[in-house]
Residue, then its C-alpha position, 0 to 999 in steps of 0.5 A: x455493388x449494393x452488397x459490396x457497399x453493405x459489406x464495406x460499411x459493416x467492415x468499417x463498423x466492426x473495425x471501429x468497434x474493435x478499436x474502441x475496446x481499449x477505451x471501454x476497458x478504461x470506462x468507469x462505472x457512472x459516478x466514479x473517476x476510475x481507474x486510479x491508484x495512490x501510494x504513500x511516499x516518493x517511492x509510491x510514484x514508481x509503485x504507481x507506474x507498475x500498478x497503472x500498467x495493469x489498471x490502464x488495460x482494464x485490470x483488477x485493482x487487487x492485481x494492481x496493488x500487488x504489482x505496485x508494492x513489489x516495486x519497492x520491495x524488490x529495490x535494495x536501495x529502499x531501506x524501509x521495505x523488502x530487500x535492503x530493509x534496515x534490520x532489527x537490533x539483532x541484525x535480522x530483516x523481518x518483513x510485514x505485509x497485508x493485502x485485501x480485495x473488494x470482496x473483503x478477502x484478506x491475507x497477511x504475514x508478519x516477522x517474515x524473513x528471507x523472502x523479498x516479496x512478502x505482499x505476494x506471500x500475503x496474497x497466497x495466504x489469502x487465496x490458499x489458506x483458511x487463515x488470514x495471518x501467518x507469522x515467523x517461521x510458519x510464514x517462511x515455511x508457507x512461502x517456501x512451499x509455494x515456490x518463493x526463493x530464500x534469499x539474504x535481505x541484509x544488503x551490505x549498505x544496511x549491514x553497514x548502517x546497523x553496525x554503526x547503530x550498534x555503537x550507541x544502540x540508541x533507539x528513537x524513531x525519526x519522523x520522515x526518515x529519508x522521506x519514506x517509510x512503509x508503502x501503502x497502495x490503494x487502487x480503484x479499477x475500471x470496474x469500480x472495485x477497490x483493493x489495497x496492499x501495505x508492506x514494510x520492513x518495520x522500524x529500523x533496529x526494533x526489538x526482535x519480534x516487533x510487529x507494527x500496523x502494516x500487517x494488521x487489517x484495520x490498522x495499517x490497511x482497510x478496504x470496504x468496497x461500498x465506501x472506500x479504502x485507507x492505509x497508514x504510515x509512521x509509528x505503527x503502535x500509535x495506529x494500532x491504538x486507534x485501529x486507524x485505517x478502519x476508523x478512516x473508512x468509517x468516517x468516510x461512511x459517515x460522509x466525510x471526505x477522504x482528507x477530512x477523515x484522515x485528519x480526524x484519525x490524526x487528531x484521534x492520535x493526538x488526543x490519545x497522547x498529545x506530547x508524544x504526537x509532537x515527536x513522531x510521524x503518523x500519516x493516513x491516505x484514503x480513497x473513496x468509492x468515487x475516486x476522491x482521495x486525500x491524506x493528512x499527517x502529524x508532521x510536515x514531510x509526508x508525501x503521496x503519489x497519485x496516478x489517474x488518466x491525466x498522469x502520475x503526480x506527487x503531492x505533499x500531505x497537509x499536517x497538523x504540526 
């Protein structure tokens, strides 16, 4: 009987230990509130859902941000990212994306046509080439050689909008157009590691060949696993001018909170061109190593989504104007 009781207790202990594994997978390193994922704009809510399905099982941040970014890329109703993106003034849908992991590995593509998921091509660039960025025809050739399918990205709705634009051919970026723009996504996993991704079809009706901040490491995205990560949205030219996301991360390194770092970066944009800053939108979103997050923008209307163990929420960013 004693042996039977010992065996029964051992079985209960082993069963309890096995049941605890899923919770252990979510246990963050001391001092962090991981796992956590944050994304820009309203469509970040759906992106976060895909990312959380990985993070909640103890998955890696790099896998989570890629999965999240692919959601709006594949949605033909989203006219600023991937399939269905509004074209340049010549009718070409060109996509930009980048991705960065906890080790500082980076991959990027720019002016990529015919591929629905540029963020995944960017990851292939990171993992399979000695380079960090491929553009145009070279990026397309690389994508096709790695199994990506060539597809027409110009949907009927986007083509109709482009043809309507051709009647006046007036180019002027509109702040918060349709309440979305680039999607930037940042994640902190249960291992305490950070990663980020950024993807867009760029400014609608831009000049052929125009590239914004989204595929440029340090501008549209930056990750430092010792400090934090940042991403941006809005008029990319102004973000590039101040190397915005690298600036935000360096400000966090100096001890600023994510929100304060984002605000200082926005103020830097105003300093460069005060009159223009009143007419455009630029927003920054940041996440530090401890799981603290924050955002700041020029104009009201920039939203961001946050998914943590307590649930997925959508918030409004604070603004200067």
